[in-house]
C-alpha positions as CSV (number, residue, x, y, z in Angstrom):
1,M,-57.0,28.6,29.4
2,T,-57.8,29.0,33.1
3,S,-60.2,31.5,34.5
4,T,-57.5,33.1,36.7
5,A,-54.0,34.3,35.8
6,D,-51.3,31.7,36.2
7,P,-47.8,33.1,36.7
8,F,-46.3,29.9,35.2
9,L,-48.2,30.2,31.9
10,P,-46.6,32.3,29.1
11,A,-47.7,35.9,29.0
12,P,-50.5,36.7,26.6
13,P,-49.5,38.4,23.4
14,S,-50.9,41.7,24.5
15,L,-48.3,41.8,27.3
16,V,-45.3,40.6,25.4
17,G,-42.9,43.0,23.8
18,R,-40.7,42.5,20.8
19,R,-38.0,40.6,22.7
20,G,-40.3,38.5,24.7
21,A,-40.3,40.6,27.8
22,R,-43.5,41.6,29.6
23,R,-44.6,45.1,28.8
24,V,-45.4,47.5,31.6
25,D,-49.0,48.3,32.2
26,W,-48.5,52.1,32.5
27,P,-52.1,52.9,33.4
28,L,-51.7,50.5,36.4
29,V,-48.4,52.0,37.4
30,R,-50.0,55.5,37.1
31,H,-52.9,54.4,39.2
32,G,-50.6,52.9,41.9
33,A,-48.6,56.1,42.0
34,E,-51.8,58.2,42.4
35,M,-53.0,56.0,45.2
36,L,-49.6,56.1,47.0
37,L,-49.6,59.9,46.7
38,A,-53.2,60.2,48.0
39,M,-52.3,58.0,51.0
40,A,-49.1,59.9,51.8
41,L,-50.9,63.2,51.6
42,G,-53.6,61.8,53.8
43,M,-51.1,60.7,56.4
44,A,-49.3,64.0,56.3
45,V,-52.3,66.4,56.3
46,L,-55.0,64.5,58.3
47,G,-52.4,63.1,60.7
48,T,-51.0,66.6,61.3
49,V,-54.4,68.1,61.8
50,R,-55.3,65.3,64.3
51,A,-52.0,65.8,66.1
52,M,-52.5,69.5,66.3
53,A,-56.0,69.0,67.8
54,G,-54.5,66.7,70.4
55,L,-56.3,63.6,69.1
56,A,-53.2,61.5,68.3
57,P,-52.8,58.6,70.8
58,G,-49.3,57.6,71.6
59,F,-48.1,54.8,69.4
60,A,-46.3,52.9,72.1
61,E,-49.3,53.0,74.5
62,H,-52.0,52.4,71.8
63,P,-50.5,50.7,68.8
64,G,-53.9,49.4,67.5
65,G,-55.6,52.7,67.8
66,S,-52.7,54.5,66.3
67,Y,-52.6,52.1,63.4
68,A,-56.4,52.3,62.8
69,L,-56.3,56.2,62.8
70,M,-53.3,56.1,60.4
71,A,-55.2,53.7,58.1
72,T,-58.1,56.0,58.2
73,D,-55.8,59.0,57.3
74,M,-54.7,57.0,54.3
75,A,-58.1,55.4,53.3
76,V,-60.1,58.6,53.2
77,P,-58.1,60.4,50.5
78,M,-57.5,57.2,48.6
79,A,-61.2,56.4,48.5
80,A,-62.0,60.0,47.5
81,W,-59.5,59.8,44.6
82,M,-60.7,56.4,43.5
83,R,-64.3,57.8,43.3
84,I,-63.0,60.9,41.4
85,R,-61.2,58.6,38.9
86,G,-64.5,56.7,38.3
87,H,-64.3,53.6,40.4
88,A,-67.5,52.2,41.8
89,W,-68.2,52.0,45.5
90,T,-67.6,48.2,45.8
91,P,-63.9,48.2,44.8
92,T,-63.3,51.5,46.6
93,L,-64.6,50.1,49.9
94,E,-62.8,46.7,49.3
95,M,-59.5,48.6,48.9
96,S,-60.2,50.7,51.9
97,A,-61.1,47.7,54.0
98,A,-57.8,46.0,53.0
99,M,-56.0,48.8,54.8
100,Y,-57.4,47.7,58.1
101,V,-56.5,44.0,57.8
102,P,-53.3,44.4,59.9
103,V,-55.4,45.2,63.0
104,V,-55.6,41.5,63.5
105,L,-52.0,41.6,64.6
106,V,-52.7,43.9,67.6
107,P,-53.4,41.0,70.1
108,L,-49.8,39.8,69.4
109,V,-48.6,43.2,70.6
110,W,-50.8,43.0,73.7
111,A,-49.5,39.5,74.4
112,G,-45.9,40.7,74.1
113,A,-45.2,38.5,71.1
114,L,-44.5,41.5,68.9
115,S,-42.8,44.8,69.7
116,T,-44.6,47.9,68.6
117,M,-42.0,48.6,65.9
118,A,-42.2,45.0,64.6
119,F,-46.0,45.5,64.6
120,M,-45.7,48.6,62.5
121,V,-43.3,46.9,60.0
122,L,-45.6,43.8,59.7
123,A,-48.7,45.9,59.6
124,H,-47.5,47.9,56.6
125,T,-46.3,44.8,54.8
126,L,-49.6,43.1,55.4
127,M,-51.5,46.2,54.3
128,V,-49.7,46.2,51.0
129,V,-50.3,42.4,50.5
130,A,-54.0,42.8,51.3
131,M,-54.3,45.8,48.9
132,V,-52.5,43.8,46.1
133,A,-54.9,40.9,46.8
134,V,-57.8,43.2,46.2
135,L,-56.2,44.7,43.1
136,C,-55.5,41.2,41.7
137,R,-59.3,40.6,41.7
138,T,-59.3,42.8,38.6
139,I,-57.3,40.3,36.5
140,D,-59.2,39.6,33.3
141,G,-59.6,35.8,33.0
142,R,-59.8,35.9,29.3
143,T,-56.5,37.7,28.6
144,Q,-54.8,37.2,32.0
145,E,-54.1,40.9,31.9
146,L,-54.1,42.9,35.1
147,T,-56.2,45.9,34.3
148,C,-56.8,49.2,36.0
149,R,-60.1,50.2,34.5
150,P,-62.8,51.8,36.5
151,T,-65.6,49.3,37.3
152,P,-69.1,50.0,36.1
153,H,-71.3,51.8,38.7
């Protein structure tokens, strides 16, 4: 058995149901839903407060700054909820940092290679990919099971 999960290997018995189909890891699904809710609420609440205070830069004029502020609006409540749910600081900060990875695309907007709307679509896609990459670091090498257990402090 390899030390990392291989999608081409058969699923371990703990993930296989009666008919050979993979079982759903409901704690992981619940965790994902909680994180999405925290991020959406952060964008709605913090973004609205920032806009009402006149601190929201125009997206067309400042796509990088707008994205970084939106990522912060999502990361703050997500990190807070991760800590409430018992996650250690390291995975919490890693997941938060993954949300800022798309900032590397901003020079393509400045150079005219990406429109601001294409940037926003690619940025959110890349953000999800980066977050899944961080999440996949929790794959248990012995069972090849993707877990969503809080890490020790």
